[in-house]
TISE-110410 format. One record per residue (C-alpha): residue number from 1; x, y, z. Coordinates in steps of 0.25 Angstrom, whole numbers, padded with zeros to 4 digits. Each point is the difference from the previous one (the first is absolute). Example, Ala and Ser with C-alpha at 12.3 -4.5 7.8 and 13.67 -1.06 7.14 Angstrom:
BEGIN
<node><nr>1</nr><xx>0049</xx><yy>-0018</yy><zz>0031</zz></node>
<node><nr>2</nr><xx>0006</xx><yy>0014</yy><zz>-0002</zz></node>
! end
This chain:
BEGIN
<node><nr>1</nr><xx>-0017</xx><yy>0007</yy><zz>-0060</zz></node>
<node><nr>2</nr><xx>-0008</xx><yy>0002</yy><zz>0012</zz></node>
<node><nr>3</nr><xx>0005</xx><yy>-0013</yy><zz>0006</zz></node>
<node><nr>4</nr><xx>0014</xx><yy>0003</yy><zz>-0002</zz></node>
<node><nr>5</nr><xx>-0001</xx><yy>0014</yy><zz>0006</zz></node>
<node><nr>6</nr><xx>-0007</xx><yy>-0005</yy><zz>0012</zz></node>
<node><nr>7</nr><xx>0010</xx><yy>-0011</yy><zz>0002</zz></node>
<node><nr>8</nr><xx>0012</xx><yy>0011</yy><zz>-0001</zz></node>
<node><nr>9</nr><xx>-0007</xx><yy>0009</yy><zz>0010</zz></node>
<node><nr>10</nr><xx>-0003</xx><yy>-0012</yy><zz>0010</zz></node>
<node><nr>11</nr><xx>0015</xx><yy>-0004</yy><zz>-0002</zz></node>
<node><nr>12</nr><xx>0005</xx><yy>0014</yy><zz>0003</zz></node>
<node><nr>13</nr><xx>-0009</xx><yy>0001</yy><zz>0012</zz></node>
<node><nr>14</nr><xx>0004</xx><yy>-0014</yy><zz>0005</zz></node>
<node><nr>15</nr><xx>0015</xx><yy>0003</yy><zz>-0002</zz></node>
<node><nr>16</nr><xx>-0001</xx><yy>0014</yy><zz>0008</zz></node>
<node><nr>17</nr><xx>-0006</xx><yy>-0008</yy><zz>0011</zz></node>
<node><nr>18</nr><xx>0011</xx><yy>-0010</yy><zz>0000</zz></node>
<node><nr>19</nr><xx>0010</xx><yy>0011</yy><zz>0000</zz></node>
<node><nr>20</nr><xx>-0007</xx><yy>0006</yy><zz>0012</zz></node>
<node><nr>21</nr><xx>0000</xx><yy>-0013</yy><zz>0008</zz></node>
<node><nr>22</nr><xx>0014</xx><yy>-0004</yy><zz>-0004</zz></node>
<node><nr>23</nr><xx>0005</xx><yy>0014</yy><zz>0005</zz></node>
<node><nr>24</nr><xx>-0007</xx><yy>-0003</yy><zz>0014</zz></node>
<node><nr>25</nr><xx>0007</xx><yy>-0013</yy><zz>0000</zz></node>
<node><nr>26</nr><xx>0013</xx><yy>0006</yy><zz>-0003</zz></node>
<node><nr>27</nr><xx>0000</xx><yy>0008</yy><zz>0013</zz></node>
<node><nr>28</nr><xx>0001</xx><yy>-0013</yy><zz>0007</zz></node>
<node><nr>29</nr><xx>0008</xx><yy>-0009</yy><zz>-0009</zz></node>
<node><nr>30</nr><xx>0007</xx><yy>0005</yy><zz>-0013</zz></node>
<node><nr>31</nr><xx>0002</xx><yy>-0014</yy><zz>-0006</zz></node>
<node><nr>32</nr><xx>-0014</xx><yy>-0005</yy><zz>0003</zz></node>
<node><nr>33</nr><xx>-0006</xx><yy>0012</yy><zz>-0007</zz></node>
<node><nr>34</nr><xx>0006</xx><yy>-0004</yy><zz>-0013</zz></node>
<node><nr>35</nr><xx>-0007</xx><yy>-0014</yy><zz>0001</zz></node>
<node><nr>36</nr><xx>-0013</xx><yy>0007</yy><zz>0004</zz></node>
<node><nr>37</nr><xx>0000</xx><yy>0009</yy><zz>-0012</zz></node>
<node><nr>38</nr><xx>0003</xx><yy>-0011</yy><zz>-0010</zz></node>
<node><nr>39</nr><xx>-0011</xx><yy>-0009</yy><zz>0006</zz></node>
<node><nr>40</nr><xx>-0010</xx><yy>0012</yy><zz>-0001</zz></node>
<node><nr>41</nr><xx>0005</xx><yy>0005</yy><zz>-0013</zz></node>
<node><nr>42</nr><xx>-0002</xx><yy>-0014</yy><zz>-0007</zz></node>
<node><nr>43</nr><xx>-0013</xx><yy>-0003</yy><zz>0008</zz></node>
<node><nr>44</nr><xx>-0006</xx><yy>0013</yy><zz>-0006</zz></node>
<node><nr>45</nr><xx>0000</xx><yy>-0004</yy><zz>-0014</zz></node>
<node><nr>46</nr><xx>-0010</xx><yy>-0012</yy><zz>0001</zz></node>
<node><nr>47</nr><xx>-0009</xx><yy>0007</yy><zz>0010</zz></node>
<node><nr>48</nr><xx>0000</xx><yy>0013</yy><zz>-0009</zz></node>
<node><nr>49</nr><xx>-0004</xx><yy>-0009</yy><zz>-0012</zz></node>
<node><nr>50</nr><xx>-0011</xx><yy>-0006</yy><zz>0007</zz></node>
<node><nr>51</nr><xx>-0005</xx><yy>0013</yy><zz>0005</zz></node>
<node><nr>52</nr><xx>0001</xx><yy>0007</yy><zz>-0014</zz></node>
<node><nr>53</nr><xx>-0007</xx><yy>-0012</yy><zz>-0006</zz></node>
<node><nr>54</nr><xx>-0011</xx><yy>0000</yy><zz>0010</zz></node>
<node><nr>55</nr><xx>-0002</xx><yy>0016</yy><zz>-0001</zz></node>
<node><nr>56</nr><xx>-0001</xx><yy>0000</yy><zz>-0015</zz></node>
<node><nr>57</nr><xx>-0009</xx><yy>-0012</yy><zz>-0002</zz></node>
<node><nr>58</nr><xx>-0013</xx><yy>0005</yy><zz>-0008</zz></node>
<node><nr>59</nr><xx>-0008</xx><yy>0001</yy><zz>0013</zz></node>
<node><nr>60</nr><xx>0012</xx><yy>0005</yy><zz>0008</zz></node>
<node><nr>61</nr><xx>0001</xx><yy>0014</yy><zz>0006</zz></node>
<node><nr>62</nr><xx>0009</xx><yy>0006</yy><zz>-0010</zz></node>
<node><nr>63</nr><xx>-0007</xx><yy>-0005</yy><zz>-0012</zz></node>
<node><nr>64</nr><xx>-0014</xx><yy>0004</yy><zz>0006</zz></node>
<node><nr>65</nr><xx>0005</xx><yy>0014</yy><zz>0002</zz></node>
<node><nr>66</nr><xx>0006</xx><yy>0001</yy><zz>-0014</zz></node>
<node><nr>67</nr><xx>-0012</xx><yy>-0005</yy><zz>-0007</zz></node>
<node><nr>68</nr><xx>-0009</xx><yy>0009</yy><zz>0008</zz></node>
<node><nr>69</nr><xx>0009</xx><yy>0012</yy><zz>-0003</zz></node>
<node><nr>70</nr><xx>-0001</xx><yy>-0004</yy><zz>-0015</zz></node>
<node><nr>71</nr><xx>-0015</xx><yy>-0001</yy><zz>0000</zz></node>
<node><nr>72</nr><xx>-0001</xx><yy>0014</yy><zz>0006</zz></node>
<node><nr>73</nr><xx>0008</xx><yy>0006</yy><zz>-0011</zz></node>
<node><nr>74</nr><xx>-0009</xx><yy>-0005</yy><zz>-0011</zz></node>
! end
C-alpha cells in the first residue's frame, strides 16, 4: 500500500511539473505545447515507478521512517 501511495504522489507531482513546463512552452508555440505535455506526461509514469520502488525499499528512506515511527509507538 505504501508503494502505491508513493507512486500516486510522485505521478501527481510529475504531472504538475509537466503542466507547468507545457504552459511555458505554450507562450511560444501552442501546437508544440501539446507534444511537450504528452511526452512529459507519458515519461512521468516509468520515472515515478522507479522513484517509488527505490523510496519504499526495505532500506529506503520512507520505509526507514515508517519502521522507526512504529518502534517509537511500542
